[in-house]
C-alpha positions in Angstrom: -11.7 -10.3 26.9 -13.9 -10.1 29.8 -17.6 -8.4 30.0 -17.6 -4.8 30.9 -18.1 -4.3 34.8 -21.1 -2.6 35.8 -21.3 -1.0 39.6 -24.8 0.6 41.0 -24.9 2.2 43.9 -28.6 2.6 44.7 -29.9 2.4 48.5 -33.2 1.4 46.5 -32.8 -2.2 47.6 -35.8 -3.4 45.1 -34.3 -0.8 41.7 -30.8 -2.0 42.1 -32.3 -5.6 41.9 -34.2 -5.2 38.8 -30.9 -3.5 37.4 -28.9 -6.3 38.7 -31.2 -8.8 36.6 -31.2 -6.2 33.6 -28.0 -5.5 32.9 -26.7 -9.2 33.5 -29.1 -10.5 30.4 -26.7 -8.0 28.6 -24.1 -10.0 29.7 -21.9 -7.4 31.8 -20.9 -7.8 34.9 -22.7 -6.4 37.6 -22.3 -5.4 41.5 -24.6 -3.3 43.9 -24.3 -0.6 46.5 -26.7 0.5 48.5 -24.2 3.2 50.5 -21.8 5.1 49.1 -19.2 3.3 51.9 -20.4 -0.3 50.6 -19.4 1.4 47.2 -15.8 2.9 48.0 -15.6 -0.9 49.3 -16.7 -2.5 45.8 -14.1 0.5 44.0 -11.1 -0.7 45.7 -12.1 -4.7 45.1 -12.2 -4.0 41.4 -12.9 -0.5 39.3 -15.7 -1.1 37.4 -16.2 0.4 34.0 -18.9 2.1 34.4 -20.9 3.3 37.7 -24.8 4.0 37.6 -24.7 6.2 40.8 -27.9 7.9 42.1 -27.7 11.1 43.5 -29.2 10.9 47.1 -27.6 8.4 49.5 -28.3 7.2 52.6 -24.6 8.1 54.2 -22.9 10.4 51.2 -24.0 12.9 48.4 -23.9 11.7 45.2 -22.4 14.7 43.2 -19.7 14.2 45.7 -18.6 10.9 45.3 -19.2 11.8 41.4 -16.3 14.6 42.0 -13.8 12.4 43.4 -14.2 9.5 41.7 -13.8 11.3 38.6 -10.5 13.3 39.6 -8.8 9.6 41.1 -10.6 7.2 38.1 -11.0 9.5 35.1 -11.2 6.1 33.1 -14.5 4.7 35.0 -17.9 6.1 33.1 -20.2 7.3 35.3 -24.2 8.1 34.7 -26.3 9.6 37.4 -29.7 9.1 38.5 -31.8 10.6 39.8 -35.3 11.4 41.4 -34.7 15.4 41.2 -35.8 16.8 37.6 -34.0 19.8 38.4 -32.1 20.9 35.0 -28.9 22.5 37.4 -28.5 19.4 38.9 -28.2 18.1 35.6 -25.5 20.5 35.2 -23.8 20.2 38.4 -23.3 16.5 38.1 -21.9 17.3 34.3 -19.4 20.1 35.5 -18.4 17.7 38.4 -17.5 14.8 35.8 -20.1 12.6 35.1 -20.7 11.5 31.7 -24.6 11.4 31.3 -27.4 12.1 33.5 -30.8 10.0 33.7 -33.9 10.8 35.7 -36.2 8.8 37.3 -38.2 7.0 36.3 -36.5 6.1 32.8 -37.1 3.2 30.8 -34.9 0.3 31.0 -33.9 0.2 27.2 -32.7 4.1 27.4 -30.6 3.2 30.5 -29.1 0.4 28.7 -28.8 2.2 25.6 -27.2 5.2 27.2 -24.6 2.7 29.3 -23.8 1.1 25.6 -22.7 4.5 24.3 -20.7 4.9 27.6 -19.1 1.9 27.1 -18.1 2.7 23.4 -16.7 5.8 24.6 -14.8 5.2 27.3 -13.6 1.7 25.8 -9.2 1.9 25.4 -7.7 1.9 22.0 -6.5 -1.3 22.6 -9.5 -2.5 22.6 -11.1 -1.5 19.7 -11.5 -3.8 16.1 -8.6 -4.0 14.1 -9.4 -2.9 10.5 -5.8 -3.9 9.5 -3.1 -6.2 9.6 0.6 -5.3 8.7 3.5 -8.2 7.8 6.4 -5.7 6.7 5.8 -4.9 3.0 2.2 -6.7 2.8 -0.9 -5.2 4.4 -4.5 -6.9 5.1 -7.1 -4.6 5.5 -9.8 -6.6 6.3 -13.0 -4.1 6.5 -12.0 -2.7 2.5 -10.9 -6.8 1.4 -8.0 -5.7 0.0 -4.3 -6.8 -0.1 -1.5 -4.0 -0.9 2.1 -5.0 -1.3 4.0 -1.3 -0.7 0.7 0.2 -1.4 0.1 -1.2 -4.5 -3.0 -3.9 -4.4 -2.8 -7.9 -5.2 -5.5 -8.9 -7.1 -7.1 -12.0 -4.9 -10.5 -14.1 -5.4 -12.6 -13.5 -2.3 -11.7 -17.4 -1.7 -8.0 -16.4 -1.8 -8.6 -13.1 0.2 -10.6 -15.4 2.8 -8.1 -17.8 3.0 -5.3 -15.1 3.8 -7.3 -13.9 6.9 -7.9 -17.6 8.2 -3.6 -18.4 7.4 -2.9 -15.0 9.0 -4.7 -14.8 12.5 -2.1 -16.7 13.7 1.7 -16.5 12.3 3.5 -19.3 12.2 0.8 -21.4 12.9 0.1 -24.8 11.6 -3.9 -24.2 10.1 -5.9 -27.0 9.4 -7.6 -28.2 5.8 -10.6 -28.2 7.2 -10.4 -25.3 9.6 -9.6 -23.4 6.5 -12.4 -25.0 4.1 -15.0 -23.6 7.0 -13.5 -20.3 6.7 -14.2 -20.2 2.8 -17.4 -22.1 3.1 -20.7 -20.8 4.6 -23.0 -23.7 3.8 -22.6 -27.1 5.3 -20.8 -27.9 1.8 -17.3 -28.9 2.6 -14.9 -29.4 -0.6 -11.9 -31.7 -0.8 -9.2 -31.3 1.0 -7.2 -31.4 -2.9 -9.5 -28.3 -3.9 -8.0 -26.4 -0.8 -4.5 -27.2 -1.9 -5.3 -26.1 -4.9 -6.9 -22.7 -3.7 -3.5 -22.3 -1.0 -1.0 -22.9 -4.2 -3.0 -20.1 -6.1 -2.9 -17.4 -3.3 0.9 -18.6 -2.7 1.6 -17.7 -5.9 -0.5 -14.4 -5.9 1.4 -13.8 -3.2 5.3 -14.5 -4.4 4.8 -12.8 -8.1 3.8 -9.8 -5.6 6.4 -10.3 -3.1 9.6 -11.9 -5.9 11.8 -13.5 -3.2 9.4 -13.7 -0.3 7.4 -16.7 0.4 4.4 -16.3 2.2 3.0 -19.7 3.0 4.5 -22.9 4.0 3.1 -26.5 4.1 3.4 -28.0 7.5 3.4 -31.5 6.8 0.3 -33.6 8.2 -1.3 -31.0 9.6 -1.6 -28.0 6.7 -0.6 -24.8 6.2 1.1 -22.0 7.9 1.8 -18.4 7.2 4.9 -17.6 7.6 5.8 -13.7 7.2 9.3 -13.7 5.3 11.6 -10.7 4.2 13.0 -11.2 1.1 17.4 -11.4 0.9 19.3 -8.8 -0.4 20.4 -9.0 -3.9 24.3 -9.8 -3.8 26.6 -7.0 -5.5 27.4 -6.9 -8.9 30.8 -7.7 -10.1 30.7 -3.9 -11.0 29.6 -2.5 -7.6 32.3 -0.8 -5.8 31.5 -2.7 -2.6 31.6 -6.0 -3.5 34.7 -7.6 -2.8 
């Protein structure tokens, strides 16, 4: 995922340059525009995630820009900057669509904190971290560190859970024994390949016991193991079943 893009719209060149350095140090992409016209051109090239918008600009009113940008691109976060401390300005800016308001002069740390909070609020749901993976009847809860089959918990050791998570990251892809060892061991020690084989074998048996007829892990000769979600085939009809042929 690419870092968020912040657009600074302020006619104070020295302040803008300082903000560019500050926000780039946070790992964000940063662009600066010293006028409303330059800001419009930057917006046309690429919509930013957040705009730091000064109220007083040489060629436009920041309040009017805030109203227009909020109406046309509501997903963009807008943090108003102003040297005027009048509460009426703050209220007006928020009513026109600003998400936050910061009077000048401001603390650098406060600005960064407000931007972080604004980016979190504006983040689309798809970019939020996943808390669980579901594969048919099997669900892996990453935060709760548990595995469920049809809502029933499967007893796994910490090592077995880590192995399953590493395997399930890319269903169907082969995961090497070395990669599985890295996922299990946080220290410099690495178990022998045979140890990994034993651990994966135990995990495979636990999953097979919880889901009879399904084999979730395959051995990939010469490479390692792969997590392959399967659905149990339907049982053949009994002879006394009216639907049997």
